[in-house]
Structures are given as structure tokens and as C-alpha cells.
C-alpha positions in Angstrom: 20.4 -42.5 26.0 21.8 -45.7 27.7 25.4 -46.4 27.0 27.3 -49.5 26.6 27.6 -50.5 30.2 23.8 -50.0 30.4 22.5 -51.6 27.5 25.4 -54.5 28.5 23.5 -54.9 31.9 19.9 -54.8 30.6 21.1 -57.5 27.9 22.3 -59.9 30.6 19.3 -59.7 32.9 17.2 -60.2 30.3 18.9 -63.3 29.0 19.7 -64.5 32.6 23.2 -64.6 31.5 25.9 -63.8 34.1 29.2 -62.3 33.5 31.6 -65.1 33.2 29.0 -67.2 30.8 29.1 -63.9 28.9 32.6 -64.0 28.8 33.0 -67.5 27.9 30.8 -67.2 24.7 32.9 -64.0 23.9 36.1 -65.2 24.2 37.4 -62.8 26.7 37.7 -62.8 30.6 34.8 -62.4 33.3 36.9 -59.5 34.8 36.9 -57.6 31.1 32.9 -57.9 31.0 33.1 -57.0 34.5 34.9 -53.8 33.7 32.9 -53.2 30.7 29.8 -53.4 33.2 31.2 -50.7 35.3 32.2 -48.5 32.7 35.7 -48.7 33.8 37.1 -49.3 30.0 35.3 -49.3 26.7 35.6 -52.4 24.7 37.6 -52.9 21.6 36.0 -53.5 18.2 36.6 -57.2 18.0 34.8 -57.3 21.5 32.1 -55.0 20.8 31.3 -57.9 17.6 31.8 -60.8 20.0 29.5 -59.5 22.5 27.0 -58.6 20.1 27.1 -62.1 18.7 27.2 -64.1 21.8 24.1 -62.3 22.7 22.3 -61.9 19.4 22.0 -58.4 19.2 23.5 -55.7 16.6 26.3 -53.7 17.2 24.4 -50.8 16.8 21.9 -51.7 19.2 24.8 -52.4 22.0 26.4 -49.1 21.3 23.3 -47.1 21.6 22.8 -46.4 18.0 19.3 -47.8 17.5 16.3 -48.9 19.7 16.1 -52.3 17.8 18.0 -55.2 19.0 18.6 -57.0 15.6 18.6 -55.9 12.2 16.6 -58.4 10.8 13.4 -57.4 12.7 12.2 -55.9 9.5 10.2 -58.1 7.1 10.3 -57.2 3.5 7.3 -55.4 3.7 8.2 -53.3 6.2 11.9 -52.5 4.4 9.4 -51.9 1.3 7.1 -49.4 3.4 10.4 -47.7 4.9 12.1 -47.2 1.5 8.3 -45.7 0.1 8.1 -43.4 2.9 11.8 -42.5 2.2 10.7 -41.5 -1.2 7.3 -39.7 -0.4 7.0 -35.9 -0.1 6.3 -34.1 3.0 2.9 -33.9 2.4 2.3 -37.3 1.7 4.4 -38.2 4.9 1.5 -36.0 6.7 -1.3 -38.0 5.3 0.6 -41.4 6.2 0.9 -40.1 9.6 -2.6 -39.1 9.7 -3.8 -42.7 8.6 -1.6 -43.9 11.0 -3.1 -42.3 14.0 -5.5 -44.6 15.2 -3.0 -47.4 15.4 -0.5 -45.6 17.3 -0.7 -45.7 21.2 -1.1 -42.5 22.9 2.3 -42.6 24.8 3.9 -42.9 21.2 2.0 -40.3 19.1 4.3 -38.4 17.3 3.5 -34.5 16.2 4.3 -35.6 12.8 2.1 -33.1 11.4 4.1 -29.7 12.2 2.2 -29.4 15.7 4.4 -28.4 18.7 2.1 -30.7 20.7 0.1 -33.6 20.5 -3.4 -33.4 22.2 -4.3 -36.7 22.8 -8.1 -35.9 23.2 -8.1 -34.6 19.8 -7.2 -36.8 16.7 -8.9 -34.1 14.6 -5.7 -31.9 15.0 -3.5 -34.2 13.0 -5.8 -34.1 10.2 -6.5 -30.3 10.1 -2.8 -29.8 10.2 -2.6 -32.1 7.3 -5.5 -30.3 5.4 -3.9 -27.0 6.3 -0.4 -28.1 5.0 -2.2 -29.2 1.8 -4.0 -25.8 1.1 -0.5 -24.1 1.1 
């Protein structure tokens, strides 16, 4: 898991921003930003908020609590899908994952059908796991 210093460093590189620029944007000093980048100091909550606003990311992302840089990344449609998924039974969730199987990349496949391992050569394995679950 990345810590604040790693995430901040990555964001500065992605945005092409140096420490001095971020310090000005977040109303702090360059030395303070430097200390955060070297993990010498942990930022106060008000500075976490200022830095997040300056870099246009959520505080949760900056603190390593979520992989999504912004909360508003989700459309209303996606939020509705999430709400529906949260209400689905365990067997319905397994069916949903079986349906989504063909859209997932092989590096992000999740063994959501109760499997310990995902066999990328056998997409039927997830469907069989769903079938077996429904039969129980």
C-alpha cells in the first residue's frame, strides 16, 4: 500500500508540478512539502485538504484509502449499478461476475465465484462455480 509521500510524489510527477509550485498552490512552504515527500513529517488535516484541492484529487486518494483519484469519477449510472450490486444476494453477485467475465482483462479477473484461483484458460470455471452455488 502506498503511503502519503509516495502518492504525493507520483502526483507531482504526473502533473509536472514541482515542490515550490505545490507549496504556493496549497498555501504552505516548499520546506513543508519537502518534508512530506521524504516522510519526515505527516501533514495536518487542513494541509491534506489544501494539497488535495491543489492537485484536484480526493483526500481519500491522497491518504491511500482509495485507488480512485476523484470521488466524482463515477457517473450516475455507475452509482446506480453500485447501489444495485450492494443490494444483490450473494448468488446474484456471482451471476453478475459471470456476466462481466468477458469484459475483464486477464490481469484484473477476480475469483468472485468462490474460487481460490482463477484459471485464465478456463472461463467456464466461473460459470460452473455459479451453477454449483445455485444448486446448493
